[in-house]
GULO-258339 format. One record per residue (C-alpha): y, x, z; residue in three letters; residue number from 1. Coordinates in steps of 0.02 Angstrom, whole numbers. Example, Ala and Ser with C-alpha at 12.3 -4.5 7.8 and 13.67 -1.06 7.14 Angstrom:
<rs>
[[-225, 615, 390], "ALA", 1] [[-53, 684, 357], "SER", 2] 
</rs>
This chain:
<rs>
[[30, -932, -85], "MET", 1] [[-85, -996, 36], "LEU", 2] [[-151, -902, 189], "LEU", 3] [[-313, -962, 146], "ALA", 4] [[-294, -884, -33], "ASP", 5] [[-231, -701, 24], "VAL", 6] [[-382, -582, 6], "ILE", 7] [[-477, -486, 141], "GLY", 8] [[-394, -482, 315], "HIS", 9] [[-509, -621, 414], "PRO", 10] [[-464, -591, 570], "GLN", 11] [[-279, -555, 536], "ALA", 12] [[-272, -741, 474], "LYS", 13] [[-379, -811, 609], "ARG", 14] [[-240, -739, 724], "VAL", 15] [[-107, -820, 617], "LEU", 16] [[-196, -1005, 615], "GLN", 17] [[-239, -998, 773], "ASN", 18] [[-46, -963, 840], "ALA", 19] [[-31, -1120, 733], "MET", 20] [[-147, -1209, 783], "ALA", 21] [[-112, -1193, 964], "GLU", 22] [[69, -1207, 969], "ASP", 23] [[71, -1020, 1018], "LYS", 24] [[167, -932, 875], "VAL", 25] [[278, -786, 953], "VAL", 26] [[449, -741, 906], "HIS", 27] [[380, -567, 833], "ALA", 28] [[244, -508, 730], "TYR", 29] [[232, -338, 658], "LEU", 30] [[111, -323, 520], "PHE", 31] [[45, -129, 472], "HIS", 32] [[-72, -33, 372], "GLY", 33] [[-91, 71, 227], "PRO", 34] [[40, 45, 69], "ALA", 35] [[-38, -95, -32], "GLY", 36] [[-144, -169, 73], "VAL", 37] [[-49, -332, 86], "GLY", 38] [[63, -328, 219], "LYS", 39] [[200, -416, 144], "THR", 40] [[65, -530, 30], "THR", 41] [[8, -590, 227], "LEU", 42] [[174, -616, 296], "ALA", 43] [[243, -706, 164], "ARG", 44] [[91, -830, 158], "ALA", 45] [[122, -851, 356], "PHE", 46] [[323, -886, 325], "ALA", 47] [[280, -1014, 197], "ALA", 48] [[151, -1096, 317], "ALA", 49] [[263, -1085, 478], "LEU", 50] [[419, -1166, 367], "LEU", 51] [[301, -1305, 239], "CYS", 52] [[257, -1422, 381], "GLY", 53] [[142, -1512, 212], "GLN", 54] [[1, -1399, 272], "GLY", 55] [[-154, -1396, 439], "VAL", 56] [[-93, -1217, 488], "ASN", 57] [[-66, -1167, 319], "ASP", 58] [[77, -1213, 181], "SER", 59] [[3, -1316, 55], "CYS", 60] [[81, -1209, -84], "GLY", 61] [[159, -1371, -197], "LYS", 62] [[321, -1430, -117], "CYS", 63] [[494, -1376, -138], "SER", 64] [[490, -1285, 20], "VAL", 65] [[350, -1169, -28], "CYS", 66] [[385, -1145, -205], "LYS", 67] [[570, -1085, -136], "ARG", 68] [[503, -971, -33], "VAL", 69] [[393, -893, -157], "ALA", 70] [[555, -890, -259], "GLN", 71] [[676, -825, -122], "ASP", 72] [[764, -940, -132], "ASN", 73] [[751, -1075, 34], "PHE", 74] [[887, -1041, 149], "PRO", 75] [[797, -1024, 317], "ASP", 76] [[691, -891, 247], "PHE", 77] [[772, -721, 266], "ILE", 78] [[701, -561, 177], "LEU", 79] [[789, -390, 215], "VAL", 80] [[734, -270, 112], "SER", 81] [[768, -87, 123], "PRO", 82] [[964, -38, 32], "SER", 83] [[903, 122, -59], "GLY", 84] [[804, 225, 60], "ASN", 85] [[838, 134, 223], "ASN", 86] [[873, -27, 312], "ILE", 87] [[1051, -18, 366], "LYS", 88] [[1145, -58, 503], "ILE", 89] [[1259, -182, 396], "ASP", 90] [[1088, -268, 332], "GLN", 91] [[1051, -286, 522], "VAL", 92] [[1209, -343, 597], "ARG", 93] [[1220, -471, 446], "GLU", 94] [[1039, -528, 500], "LEU", 95] [[1117, -522, 683], "GLN", 96] [[1265, -670, 628], "LYS", 97] [[1157, -760, 539], "GLY", 98] [[1017, -792, 701], "VAL", 99] [[1160, -868, 776], "GLN", 100] [[1156, -1044, 660], "TYR", 101] [[1032, -1164, 684], "LYS", 102] [[905, -1184, 529], "PRO", 103] [[961, -1259, 373], "TYR", 104] [[826, -1380, 321], "GLU", 105] [[657, -1304, 406], "ALA", 106] [[627, -1325, 623], "GLY", 107] [[627, -1129, 617], "LYS", 108] [[697, -998, 532], "LYS", 109] [[604, -844, 484], "VAL", 110] [[660, -676, 431], "TYR", 111] [[548, -560, 356], "LEU", 112] [[592, -362, 365], "LEU", 113] [[491, -276, 232], "ASN", 114] [[473, -87, 263], "GLN", 115] [[540, -77, 440], "ALA", 116] [[523, 100, 483], "GLU", 117] [[648, 131, 355], "SER", 118] [[800, 67, 474], "MET", 119] [[908, 187, 527], "THR", 120] [[928, 235, 708], "THR", 121] [[1075, 103, 724], "GLU", 122] [[1012, -17, 620], "ALA", 123] [[855, -16, 735], "ALA", 124] [[944, -28, 906], "ASN", 125] [[1058, -170, 843], "CYS", 126] [[857, -251, 790], "LEU", 127] [[798, -213, 963], "LEU", 128] [[936, -304, 1061], "LYS", 129] [[887, -462, 936], "ILE", 130] [[722, -449, 1003], "LEU", 131] [[747, -430, 1202], "GLU", 132] [[848, -596, 1180], "ASP", 133] [[753, -704, 1023], "PRO", 134] [[844, -840, 988], "PRO", 135] [[762, -1028, 963], "PRO", 136] [[650, -1084, 836], "ASP", 137] [[689, -899, 753], "THR", 138] [[523, -810, 717], "ILE", 139] [[519, -602, 649], "PHE", 140] [[402, -535, 515], "LEU", 141] [[400, -356, 510], "LEU", 142] [[303, -254, 400], "THR", 143] [[274, -51, 421], "ALA", 144] [[136, 79, 355], "VAL", 145] [[165, 177, 510], "ASN", 146] [[204, 96, 658], "GLN", 147] [[238, 220, 750], "TYR", 148] [[388, 278, 665], "ASN", 149] [[484, 112, 750], "LEU", 150] [[531, 126, 921], "LEU", 151] [[424, 89, 1044], "PRO", 152] [[506, -47, 1133], "THR", 153] [[527, -133, 945], "ILE", 154] [[335, -107, 960], "LEU", 155] [[310, -172, 1116], "SER", 156] [[416, -330, 1068], "ARG", 157] [[294, -380, 944], "CYS", 158] [[135, -451, 916], "LEU", 159] [[20, -305, 812], "SER", 160] [[-67, -368, 653], "ILE", 161] [[-173, -226, 596], "PRO", 162] [[-229, -213, 396], "LEU", 163] [[-365, -121, 338], "SER", 164] [[-441, -93, 177], "ARG", 165] [[-511, -229, 81], "VAL", 166] [[-711, -235, 27], "PRO", 167] [[-684, -176, -164], "LEU", 168] [[-802, -334, -214], "ALA", 169] [[-648, -431, -166], "GLN", 170] [[-536, -344, -274], "ILE", 171] [[-625, -353, -404], "GLU", 172] [[-625, -533, -405], "GLN", 173] [[-441, -559, -382], "MET", 174] [[-442, -441, -540], "LEU", 175] [[-550, -546, -637], "LEU", 176] [[-452, -694, -564], "LYS", 177] [[-298, -671, -641], "ASN", 178] [[-356, -593, -798], "ASN", 179] [[-307, -429, -770], "LEU", 180] [[-448, -339, -863], "GLY", 181] [[-629, -359, -917], "ASP", 182] [[-792, -346, -769], "PRO", 183] [[-805, -150, -834], "THR", 184] [[-630, -133, -802], "THR", 185] [[-600, -221, -655], "ALA", 186] [[-745, -133, -559], "ALA", 187] [[-652, 32, -607], "LEU", 188] [[-502, -12, -540], "THR", 189] [[-552, -90, -385], "ALA", 190] [[-646, 44, -348], "ALA", 191] [[-499, 182, -386], "LEU", 192] [[-396, 84, -285], "SER", 193] [[-504, 134, -107], "ASP", 194] [[-476, -55, -40], "GLY", 195] [[-296, -99, -76], "LEU", 196] [[-271, -247, -179], "PRO", 197] [[-88, -182, -220], "GLY", 198] [[-120, -25, -300], "ILE", 199] [[-251, -99, -391], "ALA", 200] [[-169, -236, -468], "ARG", 201] [[-18, -119, -495], "LEU", 202] [[-142, -7, -575], "MET", 203] [[-193, -151, -670], "ALA", 204] [[-41, -213, -730], "GLU", 205] [[46, -52, -767], "SER", 206] [[-115, 32, -847], "GLY", 207] [[-21, 193, -761], "ASP", 208] [[-208, 237, -643], "GLY", 209] [[-312, 243, -790], "LEU", 210] [[-215, 334, -891], "VAL", 211] [[-196, 464, -745], "ALA", 212] [[-386, 455, -742], "ARG", 213] [[-388, 518, -888], "GLU", 214] [[-278, 656, -888], "LEU", 215] [[-367, 719, -760], "VAL", 216] [[-516, 738, -827], "PHE", 217] [[-437, 830, -975], "ASP", 218] [[-378, 939, -819], "LEU", 219] [[-523, 963, -758], "VAL", 220] [[-597, 1013, -913], "GLU", 221] [[-439, 1158, -946], "ARG", 222] [[-484, 1213, -751], "LEU", 223] [[-651, 1268, -773], "THR", 224] [[-565, 1388, -916], "THR", 225] [[-476, 1487, -792], "GLY", 226] [[-391, 1567, -903], "LYS", 227] [[-206, 1577, -824], "ILE", 228] [[-96, 1557, -1000], "ASN", 229] [[-210, 1398, -1026], "GLU", 230] [[-166, 1328, -842], "LEU", 231] [[30, 1378, -846], "LEU", 232] [[44, 1287, -1000], "LYS", 233] [[-42, 1121, -921], "THR", 234] [[76, 1137, -776], "ALA", 235] [[230, 1144, -893], "GLU", 236] [[142, 982, -979], "GLU", 237] [[121, 874, -800], "LEU", 238] [[294, 912, -760], "GLU", 239] [[333, 811, -912], "LYS", 240] [[246, 686, -849], "ARG", 241] [[322, 668, -670], "LYS", 242] [[324, 465, -667], "GLU", 243] [[131, 474, -635], "ILE", 244] [[132, 630, -563], "LEU", 245] [[56, 534, -403], "PRO", 246] [[-76, 435, -489], "ASP", 247] [[-116, 616, -555], "ILE", 248] [[-145, 701, -390], "LEU", 249] [[-227, 546, -301], "GLU", 250] [[-331, 544, -462], "GLN", 251] [[-371, 726, -430], "LEU", 252] [[-409, 716, -259], "LEU", 253] [[-520, 570, -284], "LEU", 254] [[-621, 708, -404], "TRP", 255] [[-633, 837, -300], "TYR", 256] [[-685, 700, -134], "ARG", 257] [[-827, 632, -251], "ASP", 258] [[-888, 810, -290], "ARG", 259] [[-888, 838, -99], "LEU", 260] [[-983, 669, -54], "ILE", 261] [[-1109, 693, -193], "TRP", 262] [[-1157, 864, -117], "LEU", 263] [[-1159, 816, 60], "GLN", 264] [[-1256, 644, 48], "THR", 265] [[-1338, 620, -156], "MET", 266] [[-1264, 446, -129], "GLN", 267] [[-1207, 341, -286], "GLU", 268] [[-1137, 213, -184], "SER", 269] [[-1027, 304, -99], "LEU", 270] [[-966, 391, -260], "ILE", 271] [[-781, 306, -335], "VAL", 272] [[-806, 391, -530], "ASN", 273] [[-981, 318, -570], "ARG", 274] [[-967, 342, -740], "ASP", 275] [[-944, 504, -728], "ARG", 276] [[-1093, 514, -604], "LEU", 277] [[-1184, 659, -734], "ASN", 278] [[-1057, 752, -745], "GLN", 279] [[-1010, 747, -549], "ILE", 280] [[-1224, 787, -535], "LYS", 281] [[-1201, 929, -652], "GLU", 282] [[-1081, 1049, -558], "CYS", 283] [[-1115, 1001, -389], "SER", 284] [[-1221, 1143, -365], "GLY", 285] [[-1082, 1275, -447], "ILE", 286] [[-968, 1308, -296], "VAL", 287] [[-987, 1265, -102], "SER", 288] [[-937, 1137, 21], "LYS", 289] [[-815, 1266, 65], "GLU", 290] [[-731, 1294, -86], "ASP", 291] [[-728, 1112, -119], "LEU", 292] [[-648, 1062, 70], "VAL", 293] [[-523, 1196, 10], "ARG", 294] [[-464, 1137, -167], "SER", 295] [[-445, 961, -68], "VAL", 296] [[-328, 1065, 50], "LYS", 297] [[-226, 1123, -106], "VAL", 298] [[-218, 956, -190], "ILE", 299] [[-174, 881, -28], "LEU", 300] [[-21, 1014, 1], "GLU", 301] [[24, 988, -163], "ALA", 302] [[48, 806, -123], "LYS", 303] [[156, 830, 48], "ASN", 304] [[275, 971, -65], "GLN", 305] [[303, 830, -195], "LEU", 306] [[352, 723, -82], "ASN", 307] [[487, 855, -9], "ARG", 308] [[570, 884, -164], "ASN", 309] [[502, 1056, -212], "VAL", 310] [[500, 1155, -373], "ASN", 311] [[403, 1037, -472], "LEU", 312] [[335, 1175, -610], "ARG", 313] [[301, 1316, -458], "LEU", 314] [[213, 1164, -360], "ILE", 315] [[95, 1126, -503], "LEU", 316] [[66, 1313, -553], "GLU", 317] [[18, 1364, -396], "VAL", 318] [[-111, 1228, -372], "MET", 319] [[-208, 1234, -529], "LEU", 320] [[-198, 1418, -516], "LEU", 321] [[-300, 1396, -334], "ARG", 322] [[-405, 1270, -406], "LEU", 323] [[-489, 1363, -543], "ALA", 324] [[-622, 1398, -534], "GLY", 325] [[-709, 1246, -449], "THR", 326] [[-654, 1098, -566], "ALA", 327] 
</rs>
C-alpha cells in the first residue's frame, strides 16, 4: 500500500514524506494510537516507501520490491511480531545478529516491531542496546497501543508518530471502495467502529460486530423486564458466545453511551446507533443521568474483569443484575 492510499492521518503522512524528501529519515519511529487505528498499515506503507526507490517520497506499489514487502517476502524488510503474548528475548537477539549485515537488495534495511509494548523486559533492554548504537542504513519502526508501556529510554530514541481516530466518512468510503457492504451497512459499520478503520474492516469482513449488535438489542429488551431468572438465563447464553463477547460488551457500552449523549445534548449527529434513534428518544426520560453513568461504569468494570480471566458466568450475572432497570 502507498502512503498516499492510507486513509486518515494526514499530519503523520506529511511528517514521513517530508523526512524522505529532505533526506532526514531518523533511525527509529514509534507509531502509537488505539488498536485498529492503522499503526501497522502506516508503518508498512512507510517501509515500502523507504525500500522501493521507484516512487517520489512514496512507494510505486507496482515493482518487485513493493510486491514482496506486501507479502513479507523481501530480505531487507523484517517483521517482528509477538510469539504468543510477547516479543521474546530470542527474537530480539536474532534481530541483533541480523543488523550486523548490510542490506541485501535495497540501500537500507527496515525492521518493523509490531506491538512493541509486548516485549519482555529482557527483550526491551536488548533492543535498547541496538537503538543506543544504531547500525547505518537500518531503520526501526515500532508500533504500540500505549507508548508509556515502553521503556522511557526506548521512547527517547524514537521519533513519536501519534495516530488518532479517522473521520467516519473516510472509513465509510474505504468500506465501499473495497466492496465491504452496501451504503447503509457501510455507514453503520463506520459509525460503530468509533473512527478505527481496522475495527471497521474486521467487523465488515467477519460480520461479528453486527451480530453482536443484534444480540445487544435483544439483551436490552430482556433487561427491561428485570426478571432475575430471565437475566440468569441470559448470562448463561452469553457465556456460550464468548468468542464475540468483547464485541457484545462494546456494543452494549455504545447503547448506554448514546442514551447518555442524547439525554445531555439531544443532538442526533452525536448518536452512533442512529437507526435506533426513536428507541433512544423513547427511553431517554426513564432513568436519570446518574443511573446511565453508573451503568456505563458497570459495563467498563465487566470489560476489565473479562481481561483478567475472572469467572465469566459470575461477571455476566453481576453485570446484568446491576444493569436491570436502566436498559
